C-alpha positions in Angstrom: 133.2 13.2 127.6 131.9 16.6 128.8 129.5 18.4 126.5 128.9 22.1 126.5 126.2 24.1 124.8 127.9 27.3 123.7 125.8 30.3 123.1 127.9 31.6 120.2 127.8 28.4 118.1 124.9 26.5 116.7 126.3 23.0 117.7 127.2 21.5 121.1 130.9 21.5 122.0 132.8 18.5 123.4 135.8 18.7 125.8 138.9 17.0 124.4 141.9 15.8 126.3 145.4 15.8 124.7 145.0 12.2 123.3 141.6 13.0 121.7 142.9 16.3 120.3 145.9 14.5 118.6 143.5 11.6 117.6 141.4 14.1 115.6 144.5 14.9 113.6 144.5 18.4 115.0 147.4 18.5 117.4 148.2 22.1 116.5 145.1 24.3 115.9 144.1 27.9 116.7 141.4 28.9 119.1 138.4 30.2 117.0 137.9 32.9 119.7 141.3 34.4 120.6 143.4 33.1 117.7 146.1 31.6 119.8 147.3 27.9 119.8 144.9 25.5 121.5 146.2 23.0 124.0 144.3 20.3 125.9 141.9 20.4 127.6 139.9 22.3 125.1 136.5 22.2 123.4 135.6 21.2 119.9 132.4 21.2 117.8 130.6 17.8 117.8 129.7 18.3 114.1 133.4 18.6 113.2 133.0 22.0 111.6 136.5 23.1 112.6 135.6 25.1 115.7 138.1 24.8 118.6 138.1 26.8 121.8 140.3 27.2 124.9 138.4 26.2 128.0 138.5 29.8 129.2 137.1 31.1 125.9 134.4 28.4 125.8 133.3 29.1 129.3 133.4 32.9 129.0 130.2 34.5 130.4 127.6 35.8 128.0 127.5 39.0 130.0 130.4 40.5 131.8 130.0 43.1 134.5 133.4 44.7 134.2 134.8 46.7 137.2 136.6 49.0 134.7 133.3 49.8 132.9 130.5 50.2 135.4 128.0 51.9 133.1 126.8 48.8 131.2 127.6 45.1 131.0 129.8 43.8 128.2 128.0 41.4 125.9 129.7 38.4 124.2 129.1 38.4 120.5 130.3 35.9 117.8 131.0 38.7 115.3 131.5 42.5 115.6 128.2 44.4 115.3 129.5 46.7 112.5 128.9 47.0 108.8 131.1 45.3 106.4 134.4 47.1 105.8 134.4 48.7 109.3 137.5 47.7 111.3 136.8 46.6 114.9 139.7 47.4 117.2 140.2 46.1 120.7 140.2 48.9 123.3 142.8 47.2 125.4 145.5 45.9 123.0 144.6 48.0 120.0 144.6 45.0 117.6 141.8 44.0 115.2 138.9 42.0 116.5 137.5 39.6 114.0 135.4 37.0 115.9 134.1 36.5 119.4 134.3 39.9 121.1 132.9 41.6 124.2 131.0 44.6 123.1 129.2 47.5 124.8 126.7 49.9 123.4 129.2 52.7 124.4 131.4 51.6 121.5 133.9 49.6 123.6 135.2 46.3 122.1 137.5 43.7 123.5 139.0 40.3 122.6 137.7 37.7 125.0 141.3 37.3 126.4 141.6 41.1 126.8 138.3 41.5 128.6 139.1 38.6 131.0 142.6 39.7 131.6 141.6 43.2 132.5 138.8 41.8 134.6 141.4 39.8 136.6 143.5 42.9 137.0 140.5 44.8 138.4 139.7 41.9 140.8 143.4 41.8 141.9 143.6 38.2 140.5 147.1 38.4 139.1 148.0 34.7 138.9 149.1 35.1 135.3 151.8 37.5 136.5 153.1 35.3 139.4 155.5 33.3 137.3 156.5 36.1 134.8 159.9 37.6 135.3 160.1 41.4 135.6 162.1 43.1 132.8 164.4 46.0 133.5 164.5 48.2 130.4 168.1 49.1 131.2 169.3 45.5 130.8 166.5 43.8 128.8 167.6 41.6 125.9 164.4 42.7 124.2 165.4 46.4 124.2 166.0 46.8 120.5 167.3 50.4 120.3 164.7 51.4 123.0 161.8 50.2 120.8 160.0 48.0 123.4 156.5 49.0 122.6 154.0 50.5 125.0 152.2 49.5 128.2 148.6 48.5 127.5 147.3 50.4 130.6 148.9 53.8 130.4 150.2 53.6 126.7 153.5 55.1 127.7 156.8 53.5 126.5 157.7 50.3 128.3 161.2 51.5 128.6 160.2 54.1 131.2 159.7 51.6 134.0 160.2 47.9 134.9 157.6 45.8 133.2 156.0 42.4 132.5 156.0 41.0 129.0 153.6 38.0 128.8 153.7 35.2 126.3 150.1 36.1 125.3 151.4 39.4 124.0 150.4 41.7 126.8 152.8 44.4 127.9 152.4 46.0 131.3 154.4 48.2 133.6 154.7 46.7 137.0 153.3 49.9 138.5 150.3 49.8 136.2 149.5 46.2 137.0 149.4 47.3 140.7 147.3 50.4 140.3 144.6 50.7 143.0 141.0 50.4 141.6 140.0 53.5 143.6 141.8 56.5 144.9 141.3 60.1 146.1 143.1 63.0 144.5 143.8 66.5 145.4 142.4 67.9 142.1 139.0 66.3 142.7 138.0 66.1 146.4 134.3 65.5 146.0 134.4 61.9 145.0 136.9 59.0 144.8 138.3 58.3 141.3 137.9 54.9 139.8 140.3 53.1 137.4 138.3 52.6 134.2 138.3 52.4 130.4 137.9 55.9 129.0 134.7 55.0 127.1 133.5 58.6 127.0 136.8 59.8 125.5 137.0 62.6 128.2 140.0 64.9 128.1 142.4 64.8 131.1 141.5 67.4 133.7 145.1 68.1 134.4 146.8 68.2 131.0 143.7 68.7 128.8 144.8 66.0 126.3 142.2 63.4 125.3 143.7 60.0 125.6 142.8 57.7 122.6 144.0 54.5 124.3 144.5 53.0 127.7 143.0 53.5 131.2 142.1 56.7 133.2 141.0 57.4 136.7 137.6 58.9 136.3 134.5 60.2 138.2 131.3 59.3 136.3 129.3 61.6 138.5 131.3 64.7 137.5 132.2 63.5 134.0 135.9 63.8 134.8 139.0 61.8 133.8 142.8 62.0 134.7 145.7 60.4 132.9 147.5 57.8 134.9 150.8 59.6 134.4 149.2 62.9 135.5 148.3 61.6 138.9 151.8 62.0 140.4 153.6 64.7 138.4 157.3 65.3 138.9 158.2 67.8 141.7 160.9 69.5 139.7 161.5 69.7 136.0 164.6 71.1 134.2 164.6 71.8 130.5 167.3 73.3 128.2 164.7 75.8 126.9 164.8 77.7 130.2 167.7 78.6 132.4 166.0 77.8 135.7 164.2 74.7 137.0 160.4 74.6 137.3 158.7 73.5 140.5 155.4 71.7 140.9 152.6 73.9 142.2 149.1 72.5 142.9 146.3 75.0 142.3 142.6 74.8 143.2 141.6 77.6 140.8 142.4 77.9 137.1 145.5 79.9 136.0 146.7 81.4 132.7 149.8 79.7 131.4 152.6 82.3 130.9 154.1 80.2 128.1 151.0 79.7 125.8 148.4 82.1 127.1 145.7 79.5 127.6 143.9 78.3 130.8 145.4 75.6 133.0 143.9 73.5 135.8 145.3 72.1 139.1 148.9 71.3 138.0 151.2 74.2 137.3 154.9 74.5 137.2 156.4 77.7 138.5 159.8 79.4 138.0 160.1 81.6 141.0 163.2 83.4 139.6 161.3 84.6 136.5 157.8 84.8 138.2 156.1 82.7 135.5 153.7 79.8 135.8 153.2 77.3 133.0 151.6 74.0 131.9 153.8 70.9 132.3 153.7 70.5 128.5 154.8 74.1 127.9 158.0 73.7 129.8 159.6 72.1 126.8 158.2 74.3 124.1 160.7 74.8 121.2 162.5 78.1 121.7 162.8 78.9 117.9 160.7 77.6 115.0 160.5 78.3 111.3 156.8 78.3 110.2 155.6 77.6 106.7 153.5 80.9 106.8 156.4 83.2 107.5 159.9 83.8 106.0 161.9 84.4 109.2 162.4 82.4 112.3 160.1 83.2 115.2 161.2 83.1 118.8 159.1 82.0 121.8 158.7 84.7 124.3 156.9 84.9 127.7 155.9 88.5 127.1 156.5 91.4 124.7 158.0 94.7 125.8 155.7 97.7 125.9 157.5 99.3 123.0 155.3 97.0 120.8 152.2 98.6 122.3 150.0 98.3 119.2 147.6 95.4 119.0 149.1 92.4 117.3 147.1 89.8 115.4 148.1 86.1 115.0 148.8 85.4 111.3 147.2 82.0 111.6 143.8 82.8 113.2 143.9 86.6 112.9 142.8 87.1 116.4 144.5 89.5 118.9 147.4 88.0 120.8 147.7 88.9 124.5 151.3 90.0 124.6 151.5 89.7 128.4 151.6 86.0 127.9 153.6 83.6 125.7 153.7 83.8 121.9 156.0 83.2 118.9 157.3 86.6 117.7 159.5 88.1 115.1 160.7 91.5 116.5 162.1 92.6 113.1 158.7 92.4 111.4 156.2 92.5 114.3 154.8 89.1 113.1 153.2 87.0 115.9 151.6 83.6 116.4 149.6 82.3 119.3 151.7 79.4 120.6 148.9 76.8 119.9 148.3 78.2 116.4 152.0 78.0 115.6 152.3 74.4 116.8 148.9 73.3 115.6 150.1 71.3 112.6 153.4 69.4 113.0 153.9 69.5 109.2 153.7 73.3 109.2 156.8 74.1 111.2 160.3 72.9 112.0 162.3 73.4 115.2 165.5 75.5 114.8 168.5 74.4 116.9 169.8 77.2 119.1 173.2 76.8 117.5 171.7 78.2 114.2 169.5 80.8 115.8 171.5 83.7 114.2 171.6 82.1 110.7 170.8 84.6 108.0 170.7 82.2 105.2 167.1 83.2 104.4 168.2 86.6 103.1 168.4 86.3 99.4 169.7 89.0 96.9 167.0 90.9 94.9 168.2 90.2 91.4 166.5 92.2 88.7 165.3 90.3 85.6 165.3 93.4 83.5 168.0 95.7 82.1 166.9 99.3 81.5 168.1 100.6 78.1 166.3 103.9 77.9 164.5 106.2 80.3 162.2 109.3 79.8 162.6 112.6 81.5 160.7 111.4 84.6 163.2 108.6 85.0 160.8 105.8 84.0 162.1 102.9 81.9 160.8 103.2 78.3 162.9 100.4 76.7 164.1 97.3 78.6 165.7 94.0 78.0 163.9 91.2 79.8 165.6 87.8 80.5 162.5 85.9 79.5 162.2 87.4 76.0 164.7 87.6 73.1 163.6 91.1 71.8 163.6 94.5 73.5 160.4 95.6 75.1 158.8 99.1 74.8 156.7 100.7 77.5 153.1 101.8 76.7 149.9 102.8 78.5 147.6 102.6 75.4 145.0 100.2 76.7 142.6 101.0 73.8 145.1 99.6 71.3 146.1 96.5 73.2 143.2 95.9 75.7 142.4 92.5 74.2 145.9 91.2 74.7 147.1 89.1 77.7 150.2 89.5 79.8 152.6 86.6 79.2 153.5 86.7 82.9 150.2 86.5 84.8 148.0 85.8 81.8 145.5 88.6 82.7 144.2 91.1 80.2 146.7 94.0 79.8 145.9 97.0 82.0 147.6 100.1 83.3 151.3 100.5 82.3 152.9 97.6 80.4 155.7 96.6 78.1 155.3 94.9 74.7 157.4 93.6 71.9 157.2 95.5 68.6 158.2 92.4 66.7 156.0 89.7 68.2 152.9 89.1 70.4 154.6 89.4 73.8 153.2 91.6 76.6 154.1 92.1 80.2 152.5 94.2 82.9 155.0 96.6 84.5 154.6 94.7 87.7 155.3 91.3 86.0 158.4 92.8 84.3 159.8 93.8 87.7 159.3 90.4 89.4 162.4 89.3 91.2 164.5 86.5 89.7 164.4 84.6 93.1 161.6 84.6 95.6 160.9 83.0 99.0 157.6 81.2 98.8 155.2 80.8 101.7 153.2 77.7 102.5 155.4 75.3 100.5 156.4 71.9 101.6 158.5 69.7 99.3 156.7 66.5 98.3 157.8 63.6 100.5 160.0 65.7 102.7 159.4 67.4 106.1 159.3 71.1 106.1 162.8 72.5 106.8 162.4 76.2 106.3 161.6 78.6 103.4 163.9 78.3 100.3 164.2 80.6 97.3 162.3 79.7 94.1 163.6 80.6 90.6 161.5 82.5 88.1 160.8 80.3 85.0 158.9 80.6 81.8 158.5 79.0 78.3 157.1 75.8 79.7 153.8 74.2 80.6 153.3 73.5 84.3 150.6 72.6 86.8 150.5 75.2 89.6 151.2 73.7 93.0 148.8 76.2 94.6 145.7 76.3 92.5 146.2 73.1 90.5 145.6 74.7 87.1 147.8 74.2 84.0 149.5 77.3 82.8 152.2 78.5 80.4 152.8 81.9 82.1 155.5 82.8 84.5 156.1 80.6 87.5 158.4 80.2 90.5 160.1 76.8 90.6 161.4 74.9 93.6 164.8 73.4 92.7 164.5 70.7 95.3 161.2 69.1 94.4 160.5 70.6 91.0 157.0 72.0 91.9 156.0 75.3 90.3 153.6 78.0 91.4 152.1 80.6 89.1 153.1 84.2 89.8 149.6 85.3 90.7 149.3 82.5 93.3 152.7 83.4 94.7 151.9 87.1 94.9 148.6 86.5 96.6 150.1 84.2 99.2 153.1 86.4 100.0 151.0 89.7 100.1 148.4 88.3 102.5 151.1 87.5 105.1 150.3 90.9 106.8 148.0 92.6 104.3 144.4 92.0 103.8 142.9 91.0 100.4 140.5 93.6 98.9 138.1 92.6 96.2 135.4 94.6 94.4 132.8 92.0 95.3 132.8 92.6 99.1 132.9 95.8 101.3 135.3 94.3 103.9 138.9 93.1 103.4 139.5 89.3 103.5 142.1 87.3 105.4 143.4 83.7 104.7 141.9 81.0 107.0 143.4 77.5 106.8 140.7 75.6 108.8 137.6 77.1 107.3 134.3 75.2 107.0 131.5 76.4 104.7 130.5 77.4 101.2 132.4 79.7 98.9 130.4 82.9 98.5 131.5 83.2 94.9 130.8 79.8 93.4 128.9 77.9 96.2 131.3 75.0 96.5 132.2 73.4 99.9 135.6 74.6 101.0 138.0 73.8 103.9 140.3 76.9 103.4 139.2 80.3 102.5 139.9 84.0 102.2 137.2 85.1 104.7 135.8 88.2 106.3 136.2 88.7 110.0 133.0 90.9 110.1 130.4 88.8 108.3 129.7 85.3 106.9 131.6 85.7 103.7 134.4 83.5 102.4 136.0 82.7 99.0 137.9 79.8 97.6 141.3 80.5 96.0 139.9 80.1 92.5 137.3 82.9 93.1 139.8 85.2 94.7 142.0 84.8 91.6 139.2 85.3 89.0 140.1 88.0 86.5 137.9 91.0 86.6 137.7 91.3 82.8 137.8 88.4 80.3 137.6 88.5 76.5 135.6 85.9 74.7 134.4 85.2 71.1 130.8 85.2 72.4 130.9 89.0 72.8 132.7 91.9 71.1 133.5 93.5 74.4 135.4 92.2 77.5 133.0 90.7 80.0 133.2 92.0 83.5 133.1 89.8 86.6 129.8 90.5 88.3 129.2 89.8 92.0 125.4 90.3 92.5 122.4 89.6 90.3 121.4 92.5 88.1 117.9 91.3 87.3 115.3 89.6 89.5 113.5 88.0 86.5 114.4 84.3 86.4 114.3 84.3 82.6 117.5 86.3 82.6 119.3 83.8 84.9 120.7 81.8 82.0 124.2 81.4 80.6 124.5 82.7 77.0 127.2 80.2 76.2 125.8 76.9 77.4 122.1 78.1 77.6 121.6 76.4 81.0 120.3 78.1 84.1 122.6 80.1 86.3 122.4 80.3 90.1 121.7 84.0 90.7 123.6 83.8 94.1 126.8 82.9 92.3 129.2 85.2 90.5 129.1 85.4 86.7 130.5 87.4 83.8 128.4 90.1 82.2 128.6 92.6 79.3 126.5 95.6 80.1 126.5 96.8 76.5 125.2 93.6 75.0 123.5 92.2 78.1 125.5 88.9 77.8 125.8 86.8 80.9 127.8 83.6 81.3 128.8 81.0 83.9 132.3 81.6 85.2 133.4 78.1 84.3 131.9 78.2 80.8 133.6 81.5 80.0 137.0 80.5 81.3 136.9 76.9 80.4 139.0 74.1 81.9 142.3 75.8 81.1 141.9 79.5 81.9 145.6 80.2 82.5 146.9 79.1 79.1 147.5 82.0 76.8 145.6 81.7 73.5 147.8 82.3 70.4 151.0 81.1 72.2 153.1 78.5 70.5 153.3 74.8 71.3 156.2 73.0 69.6 156.1 69.6 71.2 154.6 66.5 69.7 154.7 64.7 66.4 153.1 67.3 64.1 155.6 68.7 61.7 154.5 72.4 62.0 154.2 74.8 64.9 150.8 74.6 66.8 149.0 77.5 68.6 146.5 77.4 71.4 143.0 78.4 70.3 139.4 78.4 71.5 136.9 78.2 68.7 133.5 79.9 68.9 130.8 79.6 67.6 132.2 77.2 64.9 133.6 74.0 66.4 135.8 72.0 63.9 136.3 68.4 64.6 139.3 67.1 66.4 141.6 65.0 64.1 142.4 62.7 67.1 138.9 61.8 68.5 136.5 63.3 65.9 134.5 65.3 68.5 133.9 69.1 68.1 136.7 71.3 69.6 134.7 73.3 72.1 137.5 73.9 74.7 141.2 74.6 74.5 142.7 73.2 71.3 145.9 73.1 69.3 145.7 74.5 65.7 148.3 74.3 63.0 149.7 77.8 62.2 150.9 76.7 58.8 148.7 78.1 55.9 146.8 75.3 54.2 147.2 72.8 57.0 143.8 72.2 58.6 145.1 70.3 61.6 143.3 70.9 64.9 143.1 68.7 68.0 141.8 69.0 71.6 144.6 69.9 74.0 143.3 66.9 76.1 144.0 64.6 73.1 147.5 65.9 72.7 148.9 66.4 76.2 
């Protein structure tokens, strides 16, 4: 009986024939290395600890100098060298590696069978394929609706070419199994290219895409890689997006793609009729798309006529678009995207079929929500009927009389011209009273559904909602999506829609701000880390959505006057850098609220609380309490909550009925 001292196991291993394997009561066992069924002859642990190995797995070398990875040897390990919870994935078959792997310090990992199989391919030792029938995807019985899987070498669909499908689970195109280990190529004439694993994750020199899986032809000296499928591109390509065919054109110098405006290398496709040259991937760019950041469809164009001579900025990145090259453009509004900006996130756009390119379904009627009952001599409405309130509303500009009141639409303190009810505590800014009944909302994708174009939202009120944009609870006006039910507060909607082509101007910064959706850094207002911002193109200044929407004036019981949002420290003495509500230190670099008259300073969050967009004094008539409840914030006296017994320091519900002392945290009731 042959004995083998295996490096990966603490006990010696014995070779078993079929009779011995069955005699051990283990006629059907899995190999502890590769996980597949073991058949005799095989090796088993002499101590009967349950270890069984194929002969090939047991005799696998401790160190494998792999022709497809010439940088370092692959080392055989019993377990992946990663911390617990980190998944180890084979770089050939893309399946999980659990035990007995070949590992390289470059980060490459392989099952034993995958490392040895690819080694045999590299050595042109293809005995495993000699008795495997080729499958034609056109007639294969395994072709289930075209879903055959992918080739483990090029990671293109098996259905593209004839292929081998081995019992061990490996799928290979015939052409990939026969790839030469070394070849010359017109795009890199200095050195031969070697077939190899893309351990350095290099992008393809021809198509500029970084392959995550499979093999490449590479030159380690020049740090260069080429996709297998990019080696021999098609000579002529026809696509329905363009009326003429494109012809392959090899180039030794870079070129600018007329379809997307970015640089290309070596492989170009030219339309001689139109005198344009493009990347291969840009031949099939969608002609018309609808983007989440814009109301109308935008059309792909190779250039823009000189009549649009002014500089046009991309509404995604806000950089100038070279109109002599490709872009997505709306001629009606002069709105433009860089091609790569428009198509950057698949969830942010949808392709419009050419049959529907003239569809005007996005045009919605502007329905007024007010009925004018009286006008003054200047033609201004002085008495209106509003669809969201049961009484008539009267116009006023007397801020001194009502300056401590909040607008029931946007929930900011009343300012400028407004309407109010003479019979109850209802106020509306003139701008909020004139909001349209229906509105197209930018940057909205229904939950669980792919983006399919902008849809009108309906103005709603008289309900508590969580804003889909900022995440805060509110009982002001909102726009509601009838498809998914999400609601957005009117301030968030107005900000989003107005910044489409207009910059945001705030008192706290000298330059206008623009929305950036892939921002990295700290908010200049509150100091928090943010991934999207309203940022300045001229200096390192960016704000989160919360800080952009901060009210400039806020009333609070801690002071007799409205407190003003303050953007810079007003005193260098550290003893003044405290919050007068919580009595904790303030960071002088962050914004705060301040009363110049009383020298009161507060943290933004402590002044606004957890629920800044719920109107105090408004009625809440849900729940089990027999009387109407009103929203309140108590200061400085904090009565105890009847539900939890703790002081009511933040938003609370108080009974409006005289003699009833009921009060409870909003958190305890919601």
